[in-house]
Structure formats: C-alpha cells, structure tokens
TIKE-989258 format. One record per residue (C-alpha): residue number from 1; x, y, z. Coordinates in steps of 0.1 Angstrom, whole numbers, plus 5000, padded with zeros to 4 digits. Layout:
seq NUM&c1 X&c2 Y&c3 Z
...
//
This chain:
seq 1&c1 5000&c2 5000&c3 5000
seq 2&c1 5013&c2 5034&c3 4991
seq 3&c1 5013&c2 5065&c3 5013
seq 4&c1 4987&c2 5091&c3 5006
seq 5&c1 5003&c2 5111&c3 4978
seq 6&c1 4979&c2 5125&c3 4952
seq 7&c1 4995&c2 5144&c3 4923
seq 8&c1 4966&c2 5169&c3 4922
seq 9&c1 4937&c2 5179&c3 4945
seq 10&c1 4908&c2 5201&c3 4935
seq 11&c1 4877&c2 5212&c3 4953
seq 12&c1 4850&c2 5213&c3 4926
seq 13&c1 4818&c2 5233&c3 4933
seq 14&c1 4788&c2 5231&c3 4909
seq 15&c1 4756&c2 5250&c3 4909
seq 16&c1 4772&c2 5281&c3 4925
seq 17&c1 4745&c2 5308&c3 4926
seq 18&c1 4757&c2 5337&c3 4947
seq 19&c1 4743&c2 5372&c3 4944
seq 20&c1 4769&c2 5399&c3 4940
seq 21&c1 4766&c2 5426&c3 4967
seq 22&c1 4745&c2 5456&c3 4957
seq 23&c1 4766&c2 5486&c3 4949
seq 24&c1 4743&c2 5516&c3 4945
seq 25&c1 4757&c2 5545&c3 4926
seq 26&c1 4791&c2 5529&c3 4921
seq 27&c1 4806&c2 5522&c3 4887
seq 28&c1 4827&c2 5491&c3 4886
seq 29&c1 4848&c2 5475&c3 4859
seq 30&c1 4839&c2 5440&c3 4874
seq 31&c1 4812&c2 5419&c3 4858
seq 32&c1 4785&c2 5402&c3 4880
seq 33&c1 4804&c2 5369&c3 4875
seq 34&c1 4837&c2 5386&c3 4888
seq 35&c1 4818&c2 5399&c3 4918
seq 36&c1 4803&c2 5365&c3 4926
seq 37&c1 4838&c2 5349&c3 4923
seq 38&c1 4852&c2 5375&c3 4948
seq 39&c1 4823&c2 5368&c3 4971
seq 40&c1 4829&c2 5330&c3 4969
seq 41&c1 4866&c2 5334&c3 4974
seq 42&c1 4859&c2 5356&c3 5005
seq 43&c1 4834&c2 5331&c3 5020
seq 44&c1 4857&c2 5302&c3 5014
seq 45&c1 4889&c2 5320&c3 5025
seq 46&c1 4904&c2 5304&c3 4994
seq 47&c1 4911&c2 5317&c3 4959
seq 48&c1 4892&c2 5299&c3 4932
seq 49&c1 4913&c2 5289&c3 4901
seq 50&c1 4883&c2 5286&c3 4879
seq 51&c1 4849&c2 5302&c3 4879
seq 52&c1 4828&c2 5295&c3 4848
seq 53&c1 4792&c2 5297&c3 4838
seq 54&c1 4772&c2 5265&c3 4837
seq 55&c1 4743&c2 5257&c3 4814
seq 56&c1 4717&c2 5269&c3 4838
seq 57&c1 4712&c2 5307&c3 4839
seq 58&c1 4730&c2 5324&c3 4868
seq 59&c1 4748&c2 5291&c3 4878
seq 60&c1 4785&c2 5287&c3 4879
seq 61&c1 4812&c2 5261&c3 4883
seq 62&c1 4841&c2 5269&c3 4906
seq 63&c1 4873&c2 5251&c3 4914
seq 64&c1 4898&c2 5256&c3 4942
seq 65&c1 4932&c2 5239&c3 4937
seq 66&c1 4946&c2 5224&c3 4969
seq 67&c1 4984&c2 5222&c3 4974
seq 68&c1 4998&c2 5187&c3 4973
seq 69&c1 5032&c2 5192&c3 4990
seq 70&c1 5017&c2 5181&c3 5023
seq 71&c1 4982&c2 5168&c3 5013
seq 72&c1 4970&c2 5158&c3 5048
seq 73&c1 4978&c2 5192&c3 5062
seq 74&c1 4963&c2 5210&c3 5031
seq 75&c1 4931&c2 5190&c3 5034
seq 76&c1 4927&c2 5196&c3 5071
seq 77&c1 4933&c2 5233&c3 5065
seq 78&c1 4908&c2 5233&c3 5037
seq 79&c1 4882&c2 5217&c3 5060
seq 80&c1 4890&c2 5242&c3 5088
seq 81&c1 4890&c2 5273&c3 5067
seq 82&c1 4863&c2 5266&c3 5041
seq 83&c1 4842&c2 5237&c3 5056
seq 84&c1 4817&c2 5257&c3 5076
seq 85&c1 4810&c2 5281&c3 5047
seq 86&c1 4806&c2 5252&c3 5022
seq 87&c1 4782&c2 5234&c3 5046
seq 88&c1 4762&c2 5266&c3 5050
seq 89&c1 4761&c2 5273&c3 5012
seq 90&c1 4751&c2 5237&c3 5005
seq 91&c1 4723&c2 5239&c3 5031
seq 92&c1 4708&c2 5271&c3 5016
seq 93&c1 4715&c2 5260&c3 4981
seq 94&c1 4740&c2 5287&c3 4971
seq 95&c1 4761&c2 5257&c3 4961
seq 96&c1 4745&c2 5226&c3 4945
seq 97&c1 4773&c2 5201&c3 4950
seq 98&c1 4808&c2 5201&c3 4965
seq 99&c1 4833&c2 5174&c3 4955
seq 100&c1 4869&c2 5170&c3 4965
seq 101&c1 4887&c2 5153&c3 4937
seq 102&c1 4919&c2 5134&c3 4946
seq 103&c1 4940&c2 5126&c3 4915
seq 104&c1 4965&c2 5098&c3 4915
seq 105&c1 4987&c2 5084&c3 4888
seq 106&c1 4988&c2 5048&c3 4878
seq 107&c1 5020&c2 5038&c3 4861
seq 108&c1 5015&c2 5022&c3 4827
seq 109&c1 5033&c2 4990&c3 4836
seq 110&c1 5019&c2 4988&c3 4871
seq 111&c1 4999&c2 4957&c3 4883
seq 112&c1 4981&c2 4974&c3 4911
seq 113&c1 4976&c2 5007&c3 4928
seq 114&c1 4964&c2 5014&c3 4963
seq 115&c1 4965&c2 5042&c3 4988
seq 116&c1 4951&c2 5049&c3 5022
seq 117&c1 4930&c2 5080&c3 5029
seq 118&c1 4936&c2 5089&c3 5066
seq 119&c1 4903&c2 5086&c3 5085
seq 120&c1 4906&c2 5119&c3 5102
seq 121&c1 4910&c2 5137&c3 5068
seq 122&c1 4879&c2 5119&c3 5054
seq 123&c1 4859&c2 5128&c3 5085
seq 124&c1 4870&c2 5164&c3 5084
seq 125&c1 4860&c2 5168&c3 5047
seq 126&c1 4829&c2 5147&c3 5047
seq 127&c1 4816&c2 5163&c3 5079
seq 128&c1 4809&c2 5194&c3 5059
seq 129&c1 4789&c2 5177&c3 5032
seq 130&c1 4818&c2 5175&c3 5007
seq 131&c1 4819&c2 5143&c3 4986
seq 132&c1 4852&c2 5127&c3 4979
seq 133&c1 4861&c2 5114&c3 4945
seq 134&c1 4892&c2 5095&c3 4935
seq 135&c1 4905&c2 5098&c3 4900
seq 136&c1 4933&c2 5076&c3 4887
seq 137&c1 4952&c2 5085&c3 4856
seq 138&c1 4973&c2 5061&c3 4835
seq 139&c1 5007&c2 5076&c3 4832
seq 140&c1 5042&c2 5066&c3 4823
seq 141&c1 5063&c2 5079&c3 4852
seq 142&c1 5096&c2 5072&c3 4833
seq 143&c1 5085&c2 5094&c3 4804
seq 144&c1 5075&c2 5121&c3 4827
seq 145&c1 5109&c2 5121&c3 4845
seq 146&c1 5128&c2 5124&c3 4811
seq 147&c1 5110&c2 5157&c3 4802
//
C-alpha cells in the first residue's frame, strides 16, 4: 500500500448561485460573475482557480486547487477554513454540489495501485457535506521524468 500522495487535489463546486453585493451609485469594471467569484473566494477564505458559467442561467462552476506538497495538512486546513462556509452554502443551496477530487497516477506498467486516505481527513472533509472522488490516471512515470 502506498502512502497518501495524490498528484493533484481540486475542490469542485457546481451550481454556485451567489448574488453579488448591491453597489448603489458605484461604477465598477467588474462583471457580476467577477463579483460572485470574489464573494465566493471571501466566503471560502480560498482563491478559486476557475469560475465559469454552467448551462443553467446564473449558475457557475468553481474550482479551488489544493496544494499537494503536504496533502494531509492541506486538506485539514481546507476543512477548517472553508468547511463551515461550504456546509452553509450547501444547506441554503448557494452551492449545489461540493466534490473533493483526489487525483492519483497509475504507472502504465503497474499491476496494482492502492492508497490509504487517513480517516481523520475523510471525516473532516465529509463532515461538511463534501463528497470525495478519487481519479486515477494512467501515466508513464519514466517518460514524465525524462522531460
């Protein structure tokens, strides 16, 4: 069994429907989408790396990239900083779905791949209504190291 070492971690939020704060009598170069992204970033205490419109009117997809240098610490910090806000936004439907995507690589010539997600990390994330998804990508580690 390998240690917990994803090569990428992303918090994906779909169905984001925040209302930008009203600014009476103020001209702003920011679009409503920009204002909503700033509001989301402030609520999460995290910067979103993506914020894009979805098919439904006024609904957005947002993504927060989580550092992988020390994934356990990064996920616990994410839960502590953003978890309560995510739970509240899920509860009042300002966010439709929150998914934490843990991406692992599977070497092309490998026979098996496993990892252990620490229970305290899973509990910290899931306790705020965030689903956990594991993605495994077929890669050739030797080719990656030659680049």
